[in-house]
C-alpha positions as CSV (number, residue, x, y, z in Angstrom):
1,X,157.8,74.2,44.1
2,X,161.4,73.4,45.7
3,X,162.8,69.9,46.1
4,X,159.8,69.0,47.7
5,X,158.6,65.6,46.1
6,X,162.6,64.6,45.6
7,X,162.5,65.4,49.3
8,X,159.2,63.2,50.1
9,X,161.5,59.9,48.9
10,X,164.0,60.8,51.9
11,X,161.6,61.0,54.8
12,X,161.8,57.3,55.0
13,X,165.4,57.2,56.2
14,X,165.4,61.0,57.9
15,X,168.3,62.0,59.6
16,X,168.5,65.2,61.4
17,X,171.6,67.2,61.4
18,X,173.8,67.6,64.1
19,X,173.3,69.5,67.4
20,X,175.4,72.5,66.2
21,X,173.8,73.1,62.8
22,X,171.3,76.2,62.8
23,X,167.7,75.9,62.0
24,X,165.8,78.3,59.8
25,X,164.2,80.4,61.7
26,X,162.2,83.4,60.0
27,X,165.4,85.3,61.0
28,X,167.0,83.0,59.4
29,X,165.9,83.6,55.9
30,X,167.5,87.1,56.3
31,X,170.6,85.6,53.8
32,X,167.8,84.8,51.6
33,X,168.2,88.8,50.9
34,X,171.8,88.0,49.5
35,X,170.1,85.8,46.6
36,X,167.8,88.0,46.6
37,X,169.8,90.8,44.8
38,X,172.3,88.0,43.2
39,X,169.7,87.4,40.9
40,X,168.4,91.0,40.7
41,X,171.2,91.5,39.2
42,X,171.0,88.4,37.0
43,X,168.1,89.5,35.7
44,X,169.3,93.1,34.6
45,X,172.0,91.3,32.8
46,X,170.2,88.4,30.7
47,X,169.3,90.1,27.4
48,X,172.6,92.3,27.3
49,X,174.2,89.9,24.9
50,X,172.4,90.3,21.9
51,X,172.0,94.2,22.4
52,X,175.4,95.0,23.5
53,X,177.1,93.3,20.7
54,X,174.6,94.5,17.3
55,X,173.3,97.7,19.1
56,X,176.2,98.7,21.2
57,X,179.3,97.3,19.5
58,X,177.4,97.1,15.7
59,X,178.7,93.5,15.3
60,X,176.7,90.4,13.8
61,X,175.1,87.6,14.4
62,X,178.1,85.5,14.2
63,X,179.4,87.2,17.1
64,X,176.6,86.8,19.4
65,X,176.9,83.2,18.7
66,X,180.6,83.1,19.2
67,X,180.1,85.5,22.4
68,X,177.4,83.5,24.0
69,X,179.2,80.1,23.5
70,X,182.5,81.6,24.9
71,X,181.0,83.1,27.9
72,X,178.7,79.6,28.8
73,X,182.0,77.3,27.8
74,X,183.8,79.3,30.8
75,X,181.1,78.7,33.3
76,X,181.0,74.9,32.6
77,X,184.6,74.4,34.2
78,X,184.5,77.3,36.2
79,X,180.9,75.1,38.7
80,X,183.1,72.2,38.8
81,X,186.1,74.1,39.2
82,X,184.4,75.7,42.6
83,X,182.3,72.8,42.9
84,X,185.2,70.9,44.4
85,X,187.5,73.4,46.3
86,X,184.4,74.0,48.1
87,X,183.9,70.5,49.2
88,X,187.9,69.8,49.5
89,X,187.9,73.1,52.0
90,X,184.8,72.8,53.8
91,X,183.8,76.0,53.6
92,X,181.0,77.7,51.7
93,X,180.2,81.3,52.8
94,X,183.4,82.1,51.3
95,X,183.0,80.8,47.8
96,X,179.7,83.0,47.8
97,X,181.0,86.2,49.0
98,X,184.1,85.6,46.8
99,X,181.1,85.3,43.5
100,X,178.5,87.8,44.7
101,X,181.9,90.5,45.2
102,X,183.8,89.4,42.1
103,X,180.7,89.8,40.0
104,X,181.0,93.0,41.0
105,X,184.8,94.2,40.1
106,X,184.1,92.4,37.0
107,X,180.7,93.8,35.8
108,X,183.0,96.9,36.2
109,X,185.1,96.1,33.7
110,X,182.1,97.4,30.6
111,X,182.3,101.1,31.7
112,X,186.0,100.9,29.9
113,X,184.9,98.0,27.3
114,X,184.9,99.7,23.3
115,X,186.3,96.5,21.8
116,X,184.3,93.2,21.0
117,X,187.6,91.5,22.4
118,X,187.6,93.2,25.2
119,X,183.7,92.6,25.7
120,X,184.8,88.5,25.7
121,X,187.0,88.9,28.2
122,X,184.8,90.8,30.6
123,X,181.9,88.3,30.3
124,X,184.8,85.2,30.7
125,X,186.4,86.8,33.5
126,X,183.0,88.1,35.2
127,X,181.8,84.1,34.4
128,X,184.3,82.0,36.1
129,X,184.6,84.3,39.5
130,X,180.2,84.3,39.7
131,X,180.1,80.7,39.2
132,X,181.8,80.2,43.0
133,X,178.8,81.0,44.2
134,X,176.0,78.6,42.8
135,X,177.7,75.1,43.9
136,X,177.7,76.0,47.5
137,X,174.0,77.7,47.8
138,X,172.1,75.0,48.1
139,X,173.9,73.0,50.5
140,X,174.7,75.8,52.9
141,X,170.7,75.6,53.0
142,X,170.7,72.1,53.9
143,X,173.7,72.2,56.0
144,X,172.1,75.2,58.2
145,X,168.7,73.1,58.7
146,X,167.3,70.2,59.9
147,X,166.2,67.0,57.1
148,X,162.7,67.5,58.1
149,X,162.9,71.4,56.7
150,X,164.6,70.9,53.5
151,X,161.1,71.6,51.4
152,X,160.0,74.0,52.8
153,X,163.5,76.2,52.7
154,X,164.4,74.9,49.5
155,X,161.1,76.0,48.2
156,X,161.4,79.4,50.0
157,X,164.7,80.0,48.4
158,X,164.1,78.9,44.7
159,X,161.2,80.9,44.7
160,X,162.6,83.8,46.3
161,X,165.8,83.6,44.1
162,X,163.4,83.4,40.8
163,X,161.5,86.1,42.1
164,X,164.6,88.2,41.7
165,X,165.4,87.3,38.1
166,X,162.6,88.8,37.3
167,X,162.4,91.8,39.0
168,X,165.7,92.6,37.3
169,X,164.2,92.1,33.9
170,X,161.4,94.0,35.4
171,X,163.6,96.9,36.5
172,X,165.7,96.4,33.1
173,X,162.4,97.3,31.0
174,X,161.8,100.2,33.5
175,X,165.3,101.7,33.2
176,X,165.0,101.5,28.7
177,X,161.6,103.2,29.2
178,X,162.7,106.2,31.5
179,X,166.5,106.2,30.6
180,X,166.7,104.6,27.0
181,X,166.2,107.7,24.8
182,X,169.8,108.3,24.6
183,X,170.3,105.4,22.1
184,X,172.8,102.4,23.1
185,X,174.7,103.7,25.2
186,X,172.6,102.8,28.3
187,X,173.5,99.4,27.6
188,X,177.1,99.6,29.8
189,X,175.0,101.5,32.4
190,X,172.6,98.7,32.9
191,X,176.0,96.1,33.7
192,X,177.2,99.2,35.9
193,X,173.9,98.9,37.8
194,X,173.9,95.2,38.0
195,X,177.6,95.2,39.4
196,X,176.0,97.6,41.7
197,X,173.3,95.8,43.2
198,X,175.8,92.5,43.5
199,X,178.1,94.8,45.1
200,X,175.0,95.2,47.5
201,X,174.6,91.0,47.4
202,X,177.9,90.9,48.6
203,X,177.9,93.2,51.8
204,X,174.7,91.5,52.6
205,X,176.1,87.9,52.3
206,X,179.2,88.3,54.7
207,X,177.0,89.7,58.5
208,X,173.6,87.5,57.0
209,X,175.1,83.8,55.4
210,X,175.7,81.2,58.4
211,X,178.7,79.3,58.1
212,X,177.6,75.3,58.9
213,X,179.1,74.0,61.4
214,X,177.6,70.7,59.8
215,X,179.0,69.6,56.3
216,X,177.3,67.4,53.6
217,X,178.8,65.2,51.0
218,X,177.4,65.8,47.6
219,X,178.0,61.8,46.5
220,X,176.4,61.1,49.8
221,X,172.9,58.3,49.8
222,X,170.9,61.5,51.5
223,X,171.9,63.9,48.5
224,X,171.7,61.3,46.0
225,X,168.0,62.6,45.4
226,X,168.0,65.4,45.6
227,X,167.9,66.9,42.3
228,X,169.2,70.0,40.9
229,X,167.3,71.6,38.0
230,X,168.6,74.5,36.4
231,X,165.3,76.7,36.2
232,X,166.8,79.1,33.7
233,X,167.5,77.5,30.3
234,X,170.3,79.4,29.3
235,X,174.0,77.7,30.6
236,X,175.4,81.3,32.2
237,X,172.4,81.8,34.2
238,X,172.5,78.7,36.0
239,X,170.2,78.5,38.7
240,X,171.3,79.3,42.1
241,X,170.0,75.6,42.9
242,X,172.9,73.3,41.8
243,X,174.0,70.7,44.3
244,X,175.5,68.1,42.0
245,X,178.8,68.5,40.2
246,X,181.2,66.5,38.6
247,X,183.4,65.1,41.1
248,X,187.3,65.4,40.2
249,X,188.3,63.0,43.3
250,X,188.9,59.7,41.8
251,X,186.8,56.2,42.9
252,X,184.1,58.2,43.7
253,X,180.7,55.5,43.0
254,X,180.7,53.1,40.3
255,X,180.3,53.7,36.5
256,X,177.0,55.2,34.9
257,X,175.2,53.0,33.8
258,X,175.1,52.5,30.0
259,X,171.3,53.4,29.4
260,X,171.8,56.6,31.4
261,X,175.0,57.5,29.3
262,X,172.7,57.6,26.3
263,X,169.9,59.7,28.2
264,X,171.9,62.3,29.0
265,X,173.2,62.3,24.8
266,X,170.1,62.8,23.4
267,X,169.1,65.7,26.5
268,X,172.4,67.0,25.1
269,X,171.3,66.8,21.5
270,X,168.0,68.8,22.2
271,X,169.7,71.2,24.1
272,X,172.1,71.8,20.9
273,X,168.7,72.3,19.1
274,X,167.0,74.3,21.9
275,X,170.4,76.7,21.9
276,X,169.9,77.0,17.8
277,X,167.0,78.8,18.2
278,X,167.7,81.5,21.3
279,X,170.8,82.6,20.8
280,X,169.8,84.7,17.4
281,X,166.4,85.0,17.6
282,X,166.5,88.3,19.9
283,X,169.2,89.3,16.7
284,X,166.3,88.3,14.4
285,X,164.0,90.4,16.1
286,X,166.1,93.5,16.3
287,X,167.6,93.0,12.4
288,X,164.2,91.8,10.6
289,X,161.0,93.0,13.1
290,X,162.5,96.1,13.9
291,X,162.4,95.4,17.5
292,X,164.4,97.3,20.2
293,X,166.0,97.1,23.6
294,X,163.1,97.2,25.1
295,X,161.1,94.8,23.8
296,X,163.8,92.6,23.9
297,X,163.9,92.8,27.6
298,X,160.1,92.1,27.8
299,X,160.7,89.3,25.5
300,X,163.4,88.2,28.1
301,X,160.9,89.2,30.9
302,X,157.7,87.1,29.6
303,X,159.9,84.1,29.1
304,X,160.8,83.7,32.3
305,X,157.4,84.4,34.1
306,X,156.1,81.9,31.7
307,X,158.3,79.3,32.9
308,X,158.2,80.2,36.5
309,X,154.4,79.9,36.1
310,X,154.7,76.3,34.6
311,X,157.2,75.1,36.9
312,X,154.0,75.3,39.5
313,X,152.4,72.6,37.7
314,X,154.7,70.8,36.0
315,X,155.4,68.3,38.5
316,X,152.0,67.5,39.3
317,X,151.8,66.9,35.4
318,X,154.2,64.1,35.5
319,X,152.8,62.5,38.3
320,X,149.2,62.6,36.9
321,X,150.2,62.0,32.6
322,X,153.9,60.0,33.8
323,X,157.3,61.5,32.1
324,X,156.7,60.0,28.5
325,X,153.7,61.9,27.6
326,X,154.8,64.9,29.5
327,X,157.2,64.7,27.8
328,X,156.5,64.4,24.3
329,X,153.5,67.6,24.8
330,X,156.2,69.9,25.8
331,X,159.1,68.7,23.5
332,X,156.7,68.7,20.0
333,X,155.3,71.6,21.0
334,X,158.2,73.5,20.8
335,X,158.9,71.7,17.2
336,X,156.2,73.4,16.5
337,X,157.1,77.0,17.8
338,X,160.7,76.2,15.6
339,X,158.1,75.4,12.3
340,X,155.9,78.5,13.0
341,X,159.3,80.5,14.1
342,X,160.9,79.8,10.4
343,X,157.5,80.5,8.7
344,X,157.7,84.2,10.4
345,X,161.1,84.1,9.2
346,X,160.3,83.7,5.8
347,X,156.7,85.4,4.6
348,X,155.2,86.5,7.9
349,X,158.1,89.4,8.2
350,X,156.2,92.4,7.0
351,X,152.8,91.6,8.7
352,X,151.2,94.1,10.7
353,X,152.3,92.7,14.5
354,X,155.1,89.9,13.0
355,X,157.5,91.6,16.2
356,X,155.3,90.6,18.9
357,X,154.6,87.2,17.2
358,X,157.7,86.9,17.6
359,X,158.0,87.9,20.9
360,X,154.9,85.5,21.5
361,X,157.0,82.8,20.5
362,X,160.0,82.8,22.5
363,X,157.8,83.6,25.3
364,X,155.9,81.0,24.9
365,X,159.1,78.5,24.3
366,X,159.8,79.4,28.0
367,X,156.8,77.8,29.3
368,X,157.3,74.3,28.1
369,X,161.4,73.9,30.1
370,X,159.8,73.4,33.1
371,X,158.6,70.4,31.8
372,X,160.7,69.2,29.8
373,X,163.8,70.2,33.0
374,X,161.6,68.2,35.7
375,X,161.0,65.0,33.0
376,X,164.8,65.1,32.4
377,X,166.0,64.7,35.3
378,X,163.3,62.3,37.0
379,X,163.8,60.4,34.4
380,X,167.8,59.9,34.7
381,X,167.0,59.9,38.9
382,X,165.3,56.6,37.8
383,X,167.5,55.2,35.2
384,X,170.5,55.6,37.3
385,X,172.4,53.2,39.9
386,X,171.0,54.7,42.9
387,X,174.5,55.0,44.4
388,X,175.0,57.0,40.9
389,X,172.4,59.3,40.8
390,X,174.0,62.2,42.0
391,X,177.0,61.6,39.7
392,X,174.3,60.9,36.8
393,X,173.1,64.4,37.7
394,X,176.0,66.3,37.7
395,X,177.0,64.5,34.1
396,X,173.6,65.4,33.1
397,X,174.2,69.2,34.2
398,X,177.7,69.3,32.5
399,X,176.5,68.3,29.3
400,X,173.4,70.3,28.4
401,X,176.4,73.0,29.0
402,X,178.3,71.2,26.1
403,X,174.8,70.8,24.1
404,X,174.3,74.7,24.2
405,X,177.4,75.6,24.2
406,X,178.0,74.2,20.3
407,X,174.2,75.4,20.1
408,X,175.7,79.0,20.2
409,X,178.4,78.8,18.2
410,X,176.8,77.2,15.3
411,X,173.2,79.4,15.5
412,X,175.7,82.6,14.8
413,X,177.6,81.3,11.9
414,X,174.2,79.4,10.7
415,X,172.1,82.6,10.7
416,X,175.1,84.8,9.7
417,X,175.2,83.1,6.6
418,X,172.3,80.9,5.6
419,X,169.8,83.3,7.5
420,X,167.8,83.0,10.3
421,X,164.7,81.0,8.8
422,X,167.6,78.6,7.8
423,X,168.8,78.3,11.4
424,X,164.7,78.3,12.6
425,X,164.4,75.6,10.2
426,X,167.7,73.4,11.7
427,X,166.8,73.8,14.8
428,X,163.5,72.4,13.9
429,X,165.2,69.0,12.8
430,X,167.4,68.6,15.7
431,X,165.0,69.0,18.1
432,X,162.3,66.9,16.2
433,X,164.8,64.3,15.8
434,X,166.5,64.1,18.9
435,X,163.0,64.0,20.8
436,X,162.2,61.1,18.0
437,X,165.0,59.1,19.2
438,X,164.7,60.1,23.1
439,X,161.5,59.7,23.4
440,X,161.7,56.5,21.5
441,X,164.6,55.2,24.2
442,X,162.3,56.0,27.2
443,X,159.8,53.7,26.2
444,X,162.6,50.6,25.4
445,X,163.7,51.8,29.5
446,X,160.3,51.9,30.9
447,X,160.8,48.9,33.3
448,X,163.5,50.6,34.9
449,X,161.3,54.0,34.9
450,X,158.6,51.6,36.3
451,X,159.6,51.8,40.2
452,X,156.9,53.8,41.3
453,X,159.2,57.0,41.9
454,X,157.3,60.2,42.4
455,X,158.8,63.2,40.0
456,X,161.0,64.8,41.7
457,X,159.5,68.4,41.1
458,X,161.4,71.5,41.8
């Protein structure tokens, strides 16, 4: 795992960071604890939007879509703003502390939240502040160690961060099993527990985080081939290893090529289709299949475990079978799951075990995300003009957000007005059509893809 293959591509022109740059030793890894804790917090809150809206506030799936869309929308400009501000001020540590401490304070507002408007405001504030820590984390790692150690340190960081997310989901499941018998009143306290863990992350960051003496430019050639994978598919839980963002500074690099823009557009369409499924599906389990808070947490936990397991093999699969075949397998496997989910919603709702069949559908969807993410970022890296690779991946991350925001909003209205099976059917058609266009486009772009690059696995 880690950006190992991406880094291997840099070894031909390695430059060692300045002598003042800190090297990671066993003690130098101690600040990873801060990000482990922050990801535990993220795991505790991952499934809470549908649960809080439907079970605690008693609103419909329409509002789940609206709130998911608004919270996601808040994170996109916030990510760009904090990343650019960090680059301008040439500071890293302070933004991580702002992100962690601000998340603690904003999540405390949940304890006085009893209306849908207050809930929306709380999540938007949380998203805006939490994004302060996201675009600086990986740069802090790279700036604090010699270049030849980047792959190993990034691998450790990504693994620890993802373990934190899974531990948070497992902790939420355990809390619900022990204290959830009193009904939905436990849900605000999951946000409160998450806030306390964020406070611990902020305090540990103050004492453990380094402030590197050497600063790297996101637009430099050295970072152009360092991919920023989204290990977590939903945008409101951006991975901690985002490097490339849209720069607000004018005149940075050439315009993106037409082929790169088209590829990003197709990934945006596909993400729109994926999100049509992900947002309302937990509510479908609650409304139609009798799911409880515990089962929703288990479903999210299995989804993320499946994604983690797949990341172990997805890079090698791309290298062995090729980008086109790997992506076709993953996308059309998801189409099959979406088609089955439509059948589940129409005719299999009342069969024995339908709830756990639904949990399995959602979980398996997570397995294929790793293959899709690596294929997309590797393809964009190959299609982009070499000096614009970082810029291309920045736009890719942002336009995935656009697709997810639109899919979240549309999913609530389609599910609320036409029903869940109609939403799953529309999602299937969107992914099927988008997948066909993307794969045909990629096949036509093979002259640009056969450059001999290895997959940028994460």
